[in-house]
C-alpha positions as CSV (number, residue, x, y, z in Angstrom):
1,M,-3.0,-3.5,17.6
2,T,-1.0,-0.5,18.8
3,S,-2.7,2.8,18.9
4,H,-0.5,4.3,16.2
5,R,-0.6,1.5,13.7
6,Q,-1.5,2.8,10.3
7,P,-3.9,1.0,8.0
8,A,-2.7,-0.4,4.7
9,L,-4.6,1.0,1.7
10,F,-5.2,-0.1,-1.9
11,A,-6.8,2.4,-4.3
12,G,-8.1,1.6,-7.7
13,H,-6.9,4.9,-9.3
14,G,-8.6,4.7,-12.7
15,S,-8.3,7.4,-15.3
16,P,-5.8,10.2,-14.9
17,M,-8.8,12.5,-15.6
18,Y,-10.1,11.9,-12.1
19,A,-7.4,14.3,-10.9
20,I,-9.3,17.2,-12.5
21,E,-12.8,15.7,-12.6
22,P,-13.8,14.8,-9.0
23,N,-16.3,12.0,-8.7
24,R,-17.6,9.5,-6.1
25,Y,-14.3,7.7,-6.0
26,T,-12.2,10.8,-5.4
27,A,-14.8,12.0,-2.7
28,T,-14.1,8.7,-0.8
29,W,-10.3,9.3,-1.0
30,A,-10.8,12.9,0.3
31,A,-13.0,11.7,3.2
32,L,-10.5,8.9,4.0
33,G,-7.6,11.4,4.2
34,K,-9.6,13.4,6.8
35,S,-10.4,10.3,8.9
36,L,-7.0,8.6,8.9
37,P,-4.5,9.2,11.7
38,R,-1.9,11.5,10.3
39,P,1.2,9.5,9.2
40,D,4.8,10.7,9.4
41,A,5.3,9.7,5.7
42,V,3.7,7.7,2.9
43,L,5.2,4.8,1.1
44,V,3.5,4.4,-2.3
45,I,3.6,1.3,-4.6
46,S,2.3,2.5,-8.0
47,A,1.4,0.3,-11.0
48,H,3.1,2.9,-13.1
49,W,6.7,2.3,-12.0
50,V,7.9,-1.1,-13.2
51,T,11.6,-1.6,-13.2
52,R,14.4,-4.2,-13.4
53,G,15.1,-4.9,-9.8
54,V,13.6,-2.9,-6.9
55,W,14.0,0.9,-6.8
56,L,13.1,3.6,-4.3
57,T,12.8,7.3,-4.7
58,A,15.4,8.7,-2.4
59,M,15.5,12.4,-3.3
60,P,14.5,15.1,-0.8
61,K,12.3,16.9,-3.3
62,P,10.7,14.4,-5.8
63,K,9.3,15.9,-9.0
64,T,5.8,15.3,-10.3
65,I,5.8,12.8,-13.1
66,H,3.2,13.1,-15.9
67,D,3.6,9.6,-17.3
68,F,0.7,9.7,-19.8
69,G,-0.2,11.2,-23.1
70,G,-3.2,12.5,-25.0
71,F,-4.9,14.3,-22.1
72,P,-5.9,18.0,-21.7
73,P,-3.1,20.5,-20.9
74,E,-4.5,21.2,-17.4
75,L,-3.7,17.6,-16.4
76,F,0.0,18.2,-17.2
77,E,0.0,21.3,-15.2
78,I,-0.8,19.5,-11.9
79,Q,2.0,19.5,-9.4
80,Y,2.1,17.5,-6.2
81,P,5.1,19.2,-4.3
82,A,5.4,16.8,-1.4
83,L,8.8,16.4,0.1
84,G,10.6,13.0,-0.2
85,S,12.2,11.1,2.7
86,P,15.7,9.7,2.2
87,A,15.4,8.4,5.7
88,L,12.3,6.3,4.9
89,A,14.0,5.1,1.7
90,D,16.9,3.9,3.8
91,R,14.5,2.2,6.2
92,V,12.6,0.4,3.4
93,K,15.9,-0.8,1.9
94,E,16.9,-2.1,5.4
95,L,13.6,-4.0,5.8
96,L,13.6,-5.6,2.3
97,D,17.2,-6.8,2.8
98,I,17.9,-7.2,-0.9
99,P,19.8,-5.1,-3.4
100,V,17.8,-1.9,-3.9
101,V,18.5,1.1,-6.1
102,L,18.0,4.4,-4.4
103,E,16.9,6.6,-7.3
104,E,17.6,10.4,-6.9
105,Y,17.2,11.9,-10.3
106,E,15.0,10.4,-13.0
107,W,11.8,9.4,-11.3
108,G,9.5,11.1,-8.7
109,I,5.8,10.9,-7.9
110,D,3.9,9.4,-10.8
111,H,0.2,9.8,-11.6
112,G,-0.6,6.4,-10.0
113,A,0.5,8.1,-6.8
114,W,-0.4,11.7,-7.0
115,S,-3.9,11.2,-8.6
116,V,-4.9,9.6,-5.3
117,L,-2.6,11.6,-2.9
118,K,-4.0,14.9,-4.1
119,Y,-7.3,13.9,-2.6
120,L,-6.0,12.1,0.5
121,Y,-3.6,14.9,1.4
122,P,-4.4,18.0,-0.8
123,Q,-1.8,20.2,1.0
124,A,1.0,17.8,-0.1
125,D,2.4,18.3,3.4
126,I,3.4,14.7,4.1
127,P,6.6,13.2,2.7
128,V,6.3,10.6,0.0
129,V,8.5,7.8,-1.1
130,Q,7.7,5.5,-4.1
131,L,8.7,1.8,-4.3
132,S,8.9,0.3,-7.7
133,L,7.5,-3.0,-8.9
134,D,10.2,-5.4,-10.1
135,G,8.8,-6.7,-13.3
136,S,10.8,-10.0,-13.1
137,L,9.0,-11.1,-9.9
138,S,6.1,-13.5,-9.7
139,A,2.9,-12.6,-7.8
140,S,4.1,-14.9,-5.0
141,E,7.4,-13.1,-4.9
142,H,5.8,-9.7,-4.8
143,Y,3.6,-10.8,-1.9
144,A,6.6,-12.2,0.0
145,L,8.5,-9.0,-0.5
146,A,5.6,-6.9,0.7
147,K,5.3,-8.8,3.9
148,K,8.8,-7.5,4.9
149,L,7.3,-4.0,5.0
150,R,4.9,-4.7,7.8
151,P,6.9,-3.1,10.6
152,L,6.5,0.3,8.9
153,R,2.8,0.4,9.8
154,D,3.8,0.5,13.5
155,E,6.3,3.3,12.7
156,N,3.5,5.6,11.7
157,I,4.1,5.1,7.9
158,L,1.0,4.8,5.7
159,I,1.5,2.3,2.9
160,L,-0.6,3.1,-0.1
161,S,-0.8,0.8,-3.1
162,S,-2.3,2.1,-6.3
163,G,-3.4,0.1,-9.3
164,N,-6.6,-1.6,-10.5
165,V,-7.8,-5.1,-9.7
166,V,-9.6,-5.2,-13.1
167,H,-7.6,-3.3,-15.8
168,N,-8.1,-4.1,-19.5
169,L,-7.4,-1.0,-21.6
170,G,-8.0,-2.9,-24.8
171,T,-11.7,-3.4,-24.1
172,M,-12.6,-0.2,-22.3
173,H,-15.1,2.3,-23.5
174,W,-14.8,6.1,-22.7
175,E,-18.5,6.6,-22.2
176,D,-19.5,7.4,-18.7
177,D,-22.5,5.1,-18.8
178,A,-20.6,2.1,-20.2
179,Q,-21.8,-1.1,-18.5
180,P,-19.2,-3.5,-17.0
181,Y,-18.3,-6.6,-18.9
182,A,-19.7,-9.8,-17.3
183,W,-16.2,-11.1,-16.9
184,A,-15.0,-7.9,-15.2
185,T,-17.9,-8.1,-12.6
186,E,-17.3,-11.8,-12.1
187,F,-13.6,-11.4,-11.3
188,N,-14.1,-8.3,-9.2
189,D,-16.8,-10.0,-7.1
190,F,-14.4,-13.0,-6.7
191,F,-11.6,-10.8,-5.5
192,V,-13.9,-9.0,-3.0
193,S,-15.3,-12.3,-1.6
194,E,-11.7,-13.7,-1.2
195,I,-10.4,-10.7,0.7
196,H,-13.3,-10.9,3.1
197,A,-12.6,-14.6,3.6
198,N,-8.8,-13.9,4.0
199,H,-8.1,-16.3,1.1
200,H,-4.9,-14.6,-0.1
201,D,-3.5,-17.7,-1.8
202,A,-6.4,-17.7,-4.3
203,L,-5.6,-14.1,-5.2
204,I,-1.9,-14.7,-5.5
205,H,-2.6,-17.4,-8.0
206,W,-5.4,-15.5,-9.7
207,E,-4.8,-17.2,-13.0
208,R,-6.5,-20.3,-11.6
209,F,-9.8,-18.5,-11.7
210,G,-9.9,-18.9,-15.4
211,E,-11.1,-16.8,-18.4
212,A,-12.6,-14.0,-16.3
213,A,-9.3,-13.5,-14.5
214,H,-7.2,-13.5,-17.7
215,S,-9.6,-11.0,-19.3
216,S,-9.4,-8.8,-16.2
217,I,-5.6,-9.0,-15.9
218,P,-4.1,-9.1,-19.4
219,T,-0.9,-7.7,-17.8
220,S,0.0,-7.9,-14.1
221,E,1.4,-4.5,-13.2
222,H,-1.9,-3.0,-12.2
223,Y,-2.9,-6.1,-10.1
224,W,0.3,-6.5,-8.2
225,P,-0.2,-3.5,-5.9
226,A,-3.3,-5.1,-4.5
227,L,-1.2,-8.0,-3.3
228,Y,1.2,-5.6,-1.5
229,T,-1.8,-4.4,0.6
230,L,-3.0,-7.9,1.3
231,A,0.5,-9.0,2.4
232,L,0.5,-6.3,5.1
233,Q,-2.5,-7.8,6.9
234,E,-1.7,-8.8,10.4
235,E,-3.4,-11.5,12.5
236,G,-6.8,-10.3,13.7
237,E,-7.2,-7.6,10.9
238,Q,-9.8,-7.6,8.2
239,A,-10.1,-6.2,4.7
240,K,-12.7,-3.4,4.5
241,V,-14.1,-2.4,1.1
242,L,-14.3,1.4,1.0
243,I,-15.7,1.8,-2.4
244,N,-16.4,-0.5,-5.4
245,G,-17.3,-0.2,-9.0
246,I,-16.2,-0.8,-12.6
247,E,-15.8,2.1,-15.0
248,M,-15.6,2.2,-18.7
249,G,-16.5,-1.4,-18.9
250,S,-13.2,-2.9,-17.7
251,I,-11.5,-0.6,-15.2
252,G,-12.0,-1.7,-11.6
253,M,-12.2,1.1,-9.0
254,L,-12.1,-1.1,-5.9
255,T,-10.6,0.7,-2.9
256,F,-10.0,-1.3,0.3
257,S,-8.1,-1.0,3.6
258,I,-6.5,-3.5,6.0
259,Q,-6.9,-2.5,9.6
């Protein structure tokens, strides 16, 4: 490993309310931001930007996207005024070597990104570029695409993926003390054991795990970002679980790094 290689991160971002209600997860993100080597920019893969084809934010000043509804007004007032990086967007496009849309007007930094970034880098003083998830790709294709991004880590770019390994909104409970469903714990534990064993293929083909997997992943967009982080693992590196837990019965808060 070179001295300037950035780790790759996956954060289970959970409820948007965490942006205004700090907790043990947000405390871990805040501590992580203080301990990481300072990157030149951040590339974020968020579960909340699913597109036809691959898109990148390429504007110099991305707006803060409040892509949710039914929450308190103070959540909509949050701004994360980080600059963008058209140069990083061009570099990502070069590495992916596929047709990529450089988006300059309609999108920005969505809550899957800023709800974590506001704790990692509260001064919003590091440029941010978002990479979308192509909804037409399979899990294997997302993993293969993500591998092309590996050189960025040695160019002092932090790659942050944001989603939830377990994410079933249809079964969640808003109570703070809601106990995890057995299937949520089962699949979460399976995921953790497989990243520690470097068994990426089992996680790419998660549906083979059976009923617990399908209950945990009724739709794939919140799971795919975890595969982007795993795909960035180089030989000799290991996954490190930074924090774990399942909130509201069926929302996994697993955060892990590759370094």
